[in-house]
C-alpha positions as CSV (number, residue, x, y, z in Angstrom):
1,M,13.2,-32.0,7.7
2,A,13.2,-31.1,4.0
3,L,9.8,-30.2,2.5
4,T,8.6,-32.1,-0.5
5,K,7.7,-30.2,-3.7
6,Q,4.0,-30.7,-3.0
7,Q,4.4,-29.2,0.5
8,K,6.3,-26.2,-0.9
9,Q,3.6,-25.6,-3.6
10,E,0.9,-25.7,-0.9
11,Q,2.8,-23.2,1.2
12,I,3.3,-20.9,-1.8
13,Q,-0.4,-21.1,-2.6
14,A,-1.3,-20.3,1.0
15,L,1.1,-17.3,1.0
16,V,-0.3,-16.1,-2.3
17,E,-3.9,-16.2,-0.9
18,K,-2.8,-14.3,2.3
19,M,-0.9,-11.7,0.2
20,Q,-3.9,-11.1,-2.1
21,K,-6.3,-10.9,0.9
22,S,-4.2,-8.6,3.0
23,K,-4.0,-4.8,2.8
24,S,-0.3,-4.9,3.6
25,V,2.5,-7.3,4.4
26,A,5.5,-6.5,6.6
27,F,8.6,-8.7,6.7
28,A,10.9,-8.8,9.7
29,S,13.8,-10.9,10.9
30,Y,13.1,-12.6,14.2
31,T,16.1,-14.7,15.0
32,G,16.4,-15.5,18.7
33,V,13.0,-14.2,19.8
34,P,11.7,-16.2,22.8
35,M,8.6,-18.3,22.2
36,A,6.6,-16.4,24.8
37,A,7.3,-13.2,22.9
38,Q,6.3,-14.8,19.6
39,T,3.0,-15.9,21.2
40,E,2.4,-12.4,22.5
41,L,3.1,-10.9,19.1
42,R,0.7,-13.3,17.4
43,Q,-2.0,-12.5,19.9
44,S,-1.4,-8.8,19.5
45,L,-1.6,-9.1,15.7
46,R,-4.7,-11.3,15.9
47,S,-6.5,-8.7,18.0
48,N,-5.8,-6.1,15.4
49,G,-7.0,-8.1,12.4
50,A,-3.6,-9.3,11.3
51,E,-1.7,-12.6,11.2
52,L,1.9,-13.8,11.6
53,K,3.4,-16.4,9.4
54,V,6.9,-17.9,9.3
55,A,8.1,-18.9,5.8
56,K,11.3,-19.5,3.9
57,K,12.6,-16.5,1.9
58,T,12.5,-18.3,-1.4
59,L,8.9,-19.3,-0.9
60,I,8.0,-15.8,0.1
61,A,9.7,-14.5,-3.1
62,L,7.8,-17.0,-5.3
63,A,4.5,-16.2,-3.6
64,A,5.1,-12.5,-4.0
65,K,5.8,-12.9,-7.7
66,E,2.8,-15.2,-8.2
67,A,0.6,-12.7,-6.3
68,G,1.6,-9.9,-8.7
69,F,4.1,-8.0,-6.5
70,E,6.8,-7.4,-9.1
71,G,10.2,-6.2,-8.0
72,F,10.2,-7.9,-4.7
73,E,13.7,-9.2,-3.9
74,T,14.6,-11.6,-1.1
75,S,18.0,-10.1,-1.0
76,V,16.6,-7.4,1.4
77,L,15.5,-10.1,3.8
78,D,18.1,-11.3,6.3
79,G,18.0,-14.2,8.8
80,Q,14.8,-16.0,9.7
81,V,11.9,-14.1,8.3
82,V,8.4,-13.6,9.6
83,A,5.5,-12.0,7.6
84,A,2.8,-10.0,9.2
85,F,-0.3,-10.0,7.1
86,S,-2.7,-7.0,7.8
87,Y,-6.2,-7.8,6.8
88,E,-8.2,-4.9,8.2
89,E,-5.9,-2.0,8.9
90,P,-2.8,-1.6,6.6
91,T,-0.7,-0.3,9.5
92,A,-1.5,-3.1,12.0
93,G,1.2,-5.5,11.1
94,P,4.1,-3.0,10.7
95,Q,3.1,-1.2,14.0
96,A,3.0,-4.4,16.0
97,L,6.4,-5.5,14.6
98,K,7.8,-2.1,15.3
99,K,6.5,-2.2,18.9
100,F,8.0,-5.6,19.5
101,A,11.3,-4.5,17.8
102,K,11.7,-1.9,20.6
103,A,11.2,-4.6,23.3
104,F,13.2,-7.3,21.5
105,K,16.2,-6.1,19.6
106,Q,16.2,-9.4,17.5
107,I,13.1,-8.2,15.6
108,E,13.9,-5.8,12.7
109,L,11.6,-4.6,10.0
110,Q,13.1,-5.4,6.6
111,A,10.6,-4.9,3.8
112,G,7.0,-5.0,2.9
113,L,4.2,-5.2,0.3
114,F,1.5,-2.6,-0.1
115,E,-1.0,-2.0,-2.9
116,G,0.7,-4.1,-5.4
117,K,4.2,-2.7,-4.8
118,S,7.1,-3.8,-2.7
119,L,8.3,-1.5,0.1
120,S,11.8,-0.7,1.3
121,K,12.8,-0.8,4.9
122,A,12.3,2.9,5.2
123,Q,8.9,2.8,3.6
124,V,7.7,0.1,6.0
125,Q,9.0,2.2,8.9
126,E,6.9,5.1,7.6
127,L,3.9,2.9,7.4
128,A,4.5,1.7,10.9
129,D,4.7,5.3,12.1
130,L,1.3,6.3,10.7
131,P,-1.3,6.9,13.3
132,P,-4.4,4.6,13.3
133,R,-7.2,5.3,10.8
134,E,-9.5,6.8,13.5
135,V,-6.9,9.4,14.5
136,L,-6.3,10.3,10.8
137,L,-10.1,10.7,10.3
138,A,-10.4,12.8,13.4
139,K,-7.6,15.1,12.1
140,L,-9.2,15.3,8.7
141,L,-12.6,16.2,10.2
142,G,-10.9,18.8,12.4
143,S,-9.3,20.3,9.4
144,M,-12.5,20.4,7.5
145,M,-14.4,22.0,10.4
146,A,-11.8,24.7,11.1
147,P,-12.9,27.0,8.2
148,V,-16.5,26.5,9.0
149,S,-16.1,27.3,12.7
150,G,-13.9,30.3,11.8
151,F,-16.6,31.6,9.4
152,V,-19.3,31.2,12.1
153,G,-17.0,33.1,14.5
154,V,-16.5,35.9,12.1
155,G,-20.1,36.1,11.2
156,S,-21.2,36.1,14.8
157,N,-18.7,38.9,15.6
158,V,-19.9,41.0,12.8
159,I,-23.5,40.6,13.9
160,S,-22.8,41.2,17.6
161,G,-20.7,44.3,16.6
162,F,-23.6,45.6,14.6
163,V,-26.0,45.0,17.5
164,R,-23.7,46.9,19.9
165,V,-23.6,49.8,17.5
166,L,-27.3,49.9,17.2
167,N,-27.7,49.6,21.0
168,G,-25.2,52.4,21.5
169,H,-27.1,54.5,19.0
170,K,-30.3,53.8,20.8
171,E,-28.8,54.8,24.1
172,N,-27.5,58.1,22.5
173,L,-31.0,58.8,21.2
174,E,-32.5,58.1,24.7
175,T,-30.1,60.4,26.5
176,A,-30.6,63.2,23.9
177,A,-34.4,63.0,24.3
């Protein structure tokens, strides 16, 4: 059934609000994906602070332009398109879509939006490959702690070496006396 102009405008406005509220948006084709898999994907996204929305490519393009994402082209989108809006973690949507793309060959990442810019297919793949925020923070903390722990190790080795020299000197004095 064809949408009225009013219904299209309402959908565009809803998409604009979702785009402005989300940290990233990933677009994928999903032609032929079973309904049970779609439900599982929606639940997976919801549990990670993301949302799945099906929309027409022309409405997505109009919403992206209205939301301030210049340079977004619908020509990169192919087939039926689904948008994953990531509200908490920018990688949640792309990672969920990539995970389901492995299980269902019908799903394919195609493009995305991130920090006011449009992303190519390769850039969305890179975003999907990023580890979660907690892992990145742990790696950063480990990198920051490495020089400190190395300094502590060097300092303790110098002090313990000095103590051994003094102890050896003391033992020499005792044996000489």
